[in-house]
Backbone as a chain_set.jsonl record, in Angstrom:
{"seq": "XXXXXXXXXXXXXXXXXXXXXXXXXXXXXXXXXXXXXXXXXXXXXXXXXXXXXXXXXXXXXXXXXXXXXXXXXXXXXXXXXXXXXXXXXXXXXXXXXXXXXXXXXXXXXXXXXXXXXXXXXXX", "coords": {"N": [[0.853, -1.171, 0.0], [0.538, 2.223, -0.795], [2.074, 5.132, 0.758], [0.331, 7.396, 0.833], [-2.205, 6.266, 0.405], [-2.377, 4.64, 2.666], [-2.406, 6.598, 4.636], [-4.839, 7.962, 4.04], [-6.678, 5.888, 4.529], [-6.203, 5.45, 7.22], [-6.971, 7.921, 8.348], [-9.678, 7.899, 7.629], [-10.528, 5.673, 9.107], [-10.14, 6.478, 11.811], [-11.836, 8.673, 11.999], [-14.381, 7.804, 11.113], [-14.768, 5.256, 12.09], [-14.968, 3.106, 10.506], [-13.663, 0.77, 8.11], [-12.442, 1.853, 5.217], [-11.717, 1.642, 1.727], [-9.196, 3.279, 0.168], [-8.803, 5.376, -2.796], [-6.804, 4.423, -5.702], [-4.541, 6.126, -6.323], [-4.365, 8.443, -4.282], [-3.078, 10.855, -3.352], [-2.001, 13.784, -1.434], [-3.703, 15.82, -0.657], [-5.861, 17.332, 1.571], [-8.392, 18.322, 1.008], [-9.231, 16.726, -1.092], [-9.424, 14.302, 0.237], [-11.507, 14.841, 2.02], [-13.604, 15.173, 0.188], [-13.69, 12.58, -0.846], [-14.427, 11.134, 1.468], [-17.009, 12.15, 1.764], [-18.181, 11.126, -0.569], [-18.17, 8.487, 0.151], [-20.184, 8.422, 1.927], [-19.793, 9.843, 4.256], [-20.395, 12.675, 5.116], [-19.729, 16.104, 6.108], [-21.671, 16.992, 8.113], [-22.483, 14.485, 9.094], [-20.112, 13.46, 10.185], [-19.667, 15.388, 12.173], [-21.907, 14.917, 13.775], [-21.327, 12.323, 14.628], [-19.012, 12.732, 16.169], [-20.134, 14.339, 18.191], [-21.866, 12.513, 19.428], [-19.993, 10.717, 20.514], [-18.652, 12.438, 22.301], [-20.75, 13.109, 24.048], [-21.176, 10.659, 25.201], [-18.911, 10.42, 26.636], [-16.696, 9.304, 25.474], [-13.51, 8.769, 23.851], [-12.509, 10.587, 20.963], [-11.005, 11.492, 17.926], [-11.045, 7.965, 17.073], [-8.645, 5.408, 18.037], [-5.846, 4.642, 15.854], [-6.105, 1.847, 13.76], [-4.158, -1.093, 14.375], [-2.92, -2.418, 12.157], [-2.83, -0.386, 10.283], [-1.215, 1.491, 11.43], [1.379, 0.607, 11.395], [4.296, 1.485, 9.867], [3.211, 3.886, 9.081], [3.404, 7.225, 7.994], [3.704, 9.366, 10.311], [3.94, 12.157, 10.699], [2.96, 13.294, 8.332], [0.425, 12.106, 8.339], [-0.654, 13.229, 10.714], [-0.73, 15.936, 9.974], [-2.456, 15.881, 7.75], [-4.779, 14.832, 8.928], [-5.358, 16.883, 10.788], [-5.887, 19.004, 9.02], [-8.093, 17.995, 7.594], [-9.948, 17.832, 9.694], [-10.14, 20.568, 10.267], [-11.257, 21.563, 7.873], [-13.727, 20.249, 7.805], [-14.87, 21.152, 10.093], [-14.294, 20.195, 12.595], [-12.281, 20.805, 14.337], [-10.911, 21.378, 17.507], [-12.9, 21.506, 20.551], [-16.425, 20.959, 20.747], [-18.623, 23.602, 21.458], [-20.078, 24.134, 24.657], [-23.081, 25.082, 26.129], [-24.286, 26.633, 28.934], [-27.425, 26.471, 30.252], [-29.951, 28.042, 32.056], [-30.368, 28.854, 35.58], [-27.597, 29.777, 37.634], [-26.572, 27.845, 40.228], [-25.498, 28.234, 43.423], [-24.036, 26.442, 45.858], [-23.696, 25.718, 49.447], [-20.94, 25.154, 49.919], [-19.627, 26.396, 47.765], [-20.423, 29.025, 48.262], [-19.097, 29.516, 50.685], [-16.416, 29.396, 49.821], [-16.409, 31.588, 48.08], [-16.763, 33.632, 49.906], [-14.41, 33.743, 51.288], [-11.443, 35.577, 52.006], [-8.384, 36.898, 50.699], [-5.227, 37.12, 52.492], [-4.503, 33.822, 51.509], [-2.337, 32.227, 51.837], [-0.789, 32.842, 54.055], [1.539, 32.207, 56.525], [1.271, 31.162, 59.862]], "CA": [[0.0, 0.0, 0.0], [1.32, 3.452, -0.868], [1.932, 5.934, 1.981], [-0.845, 8.256, 0.806], [-3.388, 5.409, 0.614], [-2.381, 4.242, 4.069], [-2.815, 7.784, 5.379], [-6.263, 8.179, 3.829], [-7.437, 4.837, 5.199], [-6.066, 5.679, 8.662], [-7.829, 9.064, 8.681], [-11.062, 7.435, 7.531], [-10.804, 4.753, 10.211], [-10.257, 7.166, 13.095], [-12.973, 9.596, 11.992], [-15.665, 7.146, 10.852], [-14.881, 3.958, 12.759], [-15.124, 2.082, 9.467], [-12.513, 0.531, 7.226], [-12.76, 2.223, 3.844], [-10.61, 1.432, 0.803], [-8.863, 4.532, -0.505], [-8.534, 5.279, -4.225], [-5.485, 3.895, -6.052], [-3.521, 7.174, -6.194], [-5.129, 9.548, -3.691], [-2.352, 12.105, -3.142], [-1.897, 14.264, -0.057], [-4.566, 16.987, -0.428], [-6.939, 17.084, 2.522], [-9.684, 18.614, 0.375], [-9.606, 15.53, -1.849], [-9.817, 13.287, 1.211], [-12.838, 15.224, 2.504], [-14.543, 14.858, -0.896], [-13.796, 11.118, -0.895], [-15.238, 10.713, 2.611], [-18.404, 12.481, 1.445], [-18.631, 10.137, -1.559], [-18.338, 7.222, 0.876], [-21.319, 8.561, 2.839], [-19.392, 10.523, 5.481], [-20.421, 14.126, 4.917], [-19.332, 16.882, 7.283], [-22.654, 16.908, 9.195], [-22.484, 13.138, 9.675], [-18.922, 13.375, 11.031], [-19.916, 16.241, 13.338], [-22.865, 14.194, 14.606], [-20.625, 11.18, 15.235], [-18.169, 13.261, 17.247], [-21.005, 14.79, 19.285], [-22.324, 11.321, 20.154], [-18.855, 10.222, 21.295], [-18.411, 13.362, 23.407], [-21.843, 12.978, 25.008], [-20.999, 9.384, 25.893], [-17.657, 10.484, 27.366], [-15.71, 8.455, 24.801], [-12.5, 9.525, 23.108], [-12.702, 10.726, 19.527], [-11.115, 10.359, 17.02], [-10.682, 6.651, 17.587], [-7.238, 5.05, 17.782], [-5.518, 4.094, 14.535], [-5.991, 0.38, 13.786], [-2.76, -1.532, 14.424], [-2.347, -2.728, 10.844], [-2.616, 0.854, 9.537], [-0.208, 2.328, 12.077], [2.709, 0.094, 11.063], [4.871, 2.132, 8.691], [2.494, 5.119, 8.755], [4.179, 8.465, 8.103], [2.871, 10.044, 11.297], [3.94, 13.609, 10.514], [2.001, 13.593, 7.257], [-0.891, 11.692, 8.828], [-1.123, 14.241, 11.653], [-1.028, 17.167, 9.245], [-3.653, 15.655, 6.933], [-5.912, 14.709, 9.842], [-5.671, 18.214, 11.307], [-6.493, 19.801, 7.95], [-9.435, 17.443, 7.348], [-10.796, 18.273, 10.802], [-10.391, 22.001, 10.1], [-12.163, 21.751, 6.736], [-15.046, 19.704, 8.137], [-15.395, 21.865, 11.255], [-14.132, 19.332, 13.762], [-11.098, 21.131, 15.12], [-11.287, 21.866, 18.827], [-14.067, 20.9, 21.175], [-17.674, 21.658, 20.457], [-18.986, 24.497, 22.553], [-21.197, 23.748, 25.506], [-23.77, 26.269, 26.604], [-25.035, 26.415, 30.17], [-28.744, 27.106, 30.216], [-30.6, 28.004, 33.361], [-29.773, 29.633, 36.659], [-26.405, 29.261, 38.278], [-26.898, 27.522, 41.602], [-24.32, 28.206, 44.279], [-24.297, 25.705, 47.088], [-23.021, 26.253, 50.632], [-19.484, 25.068, 49.802], [-19.19, 27.447, 46.856], [-20.626, 30.308, 48.936], [-18.011, 29.653, 51.652], [-15.202, 29.733, 49.078], [-16.529, 32.954, 47.562], [-16.687, 34.57, 51.021], [-13.039, 33.813, 51.792], [-10.668, 36.721, 51.539], [-6.944, 36.675, 50.786], [-4.279, 36.173, 51.949], [-4.742, 32.409, 51.832], [-1.089, 31.496, 52.032], [-0.022, 33.426, 55.139], [1.932, 31.234, 57.534], [1.106, 31.699, 61.221]], "C": [[0.9, 1.236, 0.0], [1.108, 4.275, 0.412], [0.688, 6.822, 1.99], [-2.133, 7.45, 0.995], [-3.511, 5.001, 2.074], [-2.861, 5.399, 4.948], [-4.32, 8.01, 5.256], [-7.087, 7.146, 4.59], [-7.352, 4.985, 6.715], [-6.966, 6.835, 9.104], [-9.295, 8.637, 8.647], [-11.428, 6.55, 8.718], [-10.996, 5.493, 11.532], [-11.456, 8.107, 13.146], [-14.313, 8.884, 11.892], [-15.873, 5.867, 11.652], [-15.061, 2.815, 11.79], [-13.837, 1.946, 8.675], [-12.957, 0.793, 5.796], [-11.524, 2.007, 2.986], [-10.384, 2.704, 0.006], [-8.67, 4.311, -2.001], [-7.091, 4.833, -4.482], [-4.37, 4.914, -5.858], [-4.154, 8.422, -5.591], [-4.384, 10.869, -3.562], [-2.438, 12.544, -1.694], [-2.818, 15.44, 0.25], [-5.738, 16.625, 0.469], [-8.312, 17.352, 1.906], [-10.171, 17.425, -0.441], [-10.08, 14.423, -0.914], [-11.213, 13.581, 1.749], [-13.896, 14.894, 1.452], [-14.757, 13.352, -0.993], [-14.636, 10.593, 0.265], [-16.718, 10.991, 2.351], [-18.981, 11.5, 0.428], [-18.904, 8.783, -0.908], [-19.475, 7.299, 1.899], [-21.003, 9.279, 4.136], [-19.257, 12.022, 5.226], [-20.001, 14.826, 6.207], [-20.378, 16.801, 8.398], [-22.69, 15.524, 9.869], [-21.278, 12.948, 10.589], [-19.093, 14.207, 12.302], [-20.863, 15.542, 14.304], [-22.194, 13.026, 15.329], [-19.738, 11.654, 16.385], [-19.015, 13.69, 18.439], [-21.508, 13.606, 20.104], [-21.216, 10.758, 21.029], [-18.617, 11.12, 22.504], [-19.495, 13.24, 24.47], [-21.731, 11.692, 25.817], [-19.705, 9.348, 26.702], [-16.567, 9.603, 26.772], [-14.712, 9.322, 24.038], [-12.813, 9.484, 21.616], [-11.66, 11.696, 19.032], [-10.646, 9.058, 17.685], [-9.201, 6.379, 17.332], [-7.05, 4.49, 16.367], [-5.458, 2.574, 14.655], [-4.526, -0.042, 13.663], [-2.164, -1.765, 13.04], [-2.107, -1.472, 10.004], [-1.542, 1.734, 10.17], [1.211, 1.875, 11.75], [3.201, 0.739, 9.768], [4.192, 3.432, 8.295], [3.423, 6.32, 8.94], [3.388, 9.412, 9.008], [2.857, 11.562, 11.146], [2.937, 14.005, 9.436], [0.58, 13.245, 7.69], [-1.456, 12.772, 9.756], [-1.518, 15.534, 10.965], [-2.307, 17.022, 8.42], [-4.888, 15.562, 7.826], [-6.323, 16.068, 10.392], [-6.36, 19.071, 10.255], [-7.899, 19.301, 7.621], [-10.387, 17.911, 8.447], [-11.12, 19.757, 10.689], [-11.422, 22.25, 9.009], [-13.586, 21.356, 7.11], [-15.674, 20.435, 9.326], [-15.298, 21.058, 12.531], [-12.872, 19.637, 14.549], [-11.552, 21.746, 16.441], [-12.502, 21.136, 19.363], [-15.313, 21.661, 20.769], [-18.057, 22.463, 21.692], [-20.133, 23.915, 23.365], [-21.785, 25.021, 26.081], [-24.542, 25.895, 27.856], [-26.353, 27.168, 30.068], [-29.364, 26.978, 31.598], [-29.824, 28.805, 34.392], [-28.519, 28.951, 37.184], [-26.754, 29.046, 39.74], [-25.599, 27.42, 42.389], [-24.719, 27.526, 45.58], [-23.523, 26.282, 48.252], [-21.494, 26.193, 50.545], [-18.941, 26.155, 48.886], [-19.33, 28.826, 47.499], [-19.514, 30.56, 49.957], [-16.712, 30.05, 50.945], [-15.239, 31.157, 48.544], [-16.381, 33.998, 48.669], [-15.28, 34.693, 51.585], [-12.319, 35.008, 51.188], [-9.19, 36.384, 51.625], [-6.387, 37.389, 52.017], [-4.555, 34.742, 52.428], [-3.475, 31.697, 52.223], [-0.215, 32.074, 53.142], [0.275, 32.337, 56.171], [1.816, 31.874, 58.909], [2.079, 31.066, 62.138]], "O": [[1.903, 1.283, 0.712], [0.081, 4.132, 1.075], [0.056, 6.988, 3.034], [-3.052, 7.906, 1.675], [-4.601, 5.012, 2.648], [-3.63, 5.197, 5.888], [-4.999, 8.226, 6.26], [-8.083, 7.491, 5.225], [-8.314, 4.683, 7.422], [-7.648, 6.734, 10.124], [-10.064, 8.982, 9.544], [-12.522, 6.67, 9.269], [-11.91, 5.174, 12.293], [-12.031, 8.321, 14.213], [-15.285, 9.308, 12.519], [-17.007, 5.439, 11.869], [-15.283, 1.676, 12.202], [-13.035, 2.876, 8.583], [-13.755, 0.041, 5.237], [-10.402, 2.172, 3.464], [-11.258, 3.152, -0.735], [-8.405, 3.189, -2.434], [-6.258, 4.865, -3.576], [-3.339, 4.58, -5.274], [-4.45, 9.37, -6.319], [-5.012, 11.923, -3.657], [-2.884, 11.791, -0.829], [-2.72, 16.012, 1.336], [-6.513, 15.72, 0.161], [-9.286, 16.681, 2.246], [-11.368, 17.141, -0.485], [-11.019, 13.694, -1.23], [-12.016, 12.664, 1.917], [-14.967, 14.39, 1.789], [-15.883, 12.898, -1.2], [-15.468, 9.706, 0.073], [-17.577, 10.172, 2.677], [-20.135, 11.088, 0.546], [-19.764, 8.028, -1.361], [-19.702, 6.351, 2.65], [-21.845, 9.329, 5.032], [-18.153, 12.558, 5.133], [-19.928, 14.204, 7.267], [-20.004, 16.558, 9.546], [-22.905, 15.423, 11.076], [-21.4, 12.342, 11.653], [-18.704, 13.772, 13.387], [-20.648, 15.569, 15.516], [-22.467, 12.775, 16.503], [-19.721, 11.042, 17.453], [-18.644, 13.428, 19.583], [-21.572, 13.68, 21.331], [-21.469, 10.361, 22.167], [-18.403, 10.625, 23.611], [-19.196, 13.266, 25.664], [-22.14, 11.642, 26.977], [-19.427, 8.36, 27.381], [-15.632, 9.201, 27.466], [-15.016, 10.444, 23.634], [-13.309, 8.489, 21.088], [-11.441, 12.699, 19.71], [-9.956, 9.064, 18.705], [-8.577, 7.045, 16.505], [-7.976, 3.939, 15.772], [-4.816, 2.061, 15.571], [-3.753, 0.58, 12.935], [-1.033, -1.358, 12.775], [-1.268, -1.489, 9.103], [-1.013, 2.63, 9.513], [2.146, 2.672, 11.821], [2.6, 0.563, 8.708], [4.552, 4.028, 7.28], [4.141, 6.409, 9.935], [2.523, 10.156, 8.546], [1.842, 12.193, 11.443], [2.16, 14.943, 9.614], [-0.355, 14.003, 7.434], [-2.606, 13.183, 9.6], [-2.517, 16.158, 11.324], [-3.141, 17.927, 8.393], [-5.926, 16.147, 7.515], [-7.514, 16.374, 10.457], [-7.312, 19.787, 10.564], [-8.801, 20.107, 7.393], [-11.505, 18.337, 8.16], [-12.243, 20.169, 10.979], [-12.346, 23.044, 9.186], [-14.54, 22.054, 6.766], [-16.883, 20.343, 9.54], [-16.114, 21.211, 13.441], [-12.434, 18.813, 15.351], [-12.483, 22.55, 16.468], [-13.059, 20.258, 18.704], [-15.262, 22.857, 20.485], [-17.833, 22.037, 22.825], [-21.039, 23.284, 22.823], [-21.055, 25.931, 26.474], [-25.348, 24.964, 27.85], [-26.371, 28.374, 29.823], [-29.3, 25.92, 32.225], [-28.762, 29.358, 34.106], [-28.4, 27.726, 37.178], [-27.187, 29.978, 40.418], [-24.718, 26.625, 42.063], [-25.613, 27.976, 46.297], [-22.768, 27.238, 48.076], [-20.818, 27.091, 51.046], [-17.916, 26.768, 49.186], [-18.476, 29.694, 47.315], [-19.038, 31.688, 50.085], [-15.992, 30.932, 51.412], [-14.225, 31.854, 48.553], [-15.93, 35.115, 48.415], [-14.985, 35.656, 52.292], [-12.545, 35.394, 50.041], [-8.776, 35.658, 52.528], [-7.093, 38.246, 52.549], [-4.806, 34.505, 53.61], [-3.53, 30.658, 52.881], [0.988, 31.817, 53.166], [-0.629, 31.638, 56.628], [2.227, 33.019, 59.092], [2.102, 31.382, 63.327]]}, "num_chains": 1, "name": "protein.A"}
């Protein structure tokens, strides 16, 4: 398998959780990889939804690289391509969480807020 094919298949595996067969001569352009993922049924909204489900379940995402794809993988190129794919698709960084509702301060938090410095004075 060529290094670029191995990279594409590794990126697909960690983002989708599926083993997809990359084209014969894919190259190194992340935009082409994103288009290929969409052709394989993994559009940007579907990838975003998958990541959200993993985050809500407290699971790590992207998934680990399958062992057979990590052997001989050019990790610098893989990391760069994966980062660019995530940027293009809108998956770089964590998804924002919005707190809705009143902020409730319990007795422990109220005690901490009432404390005044200096906290580190030795007696």
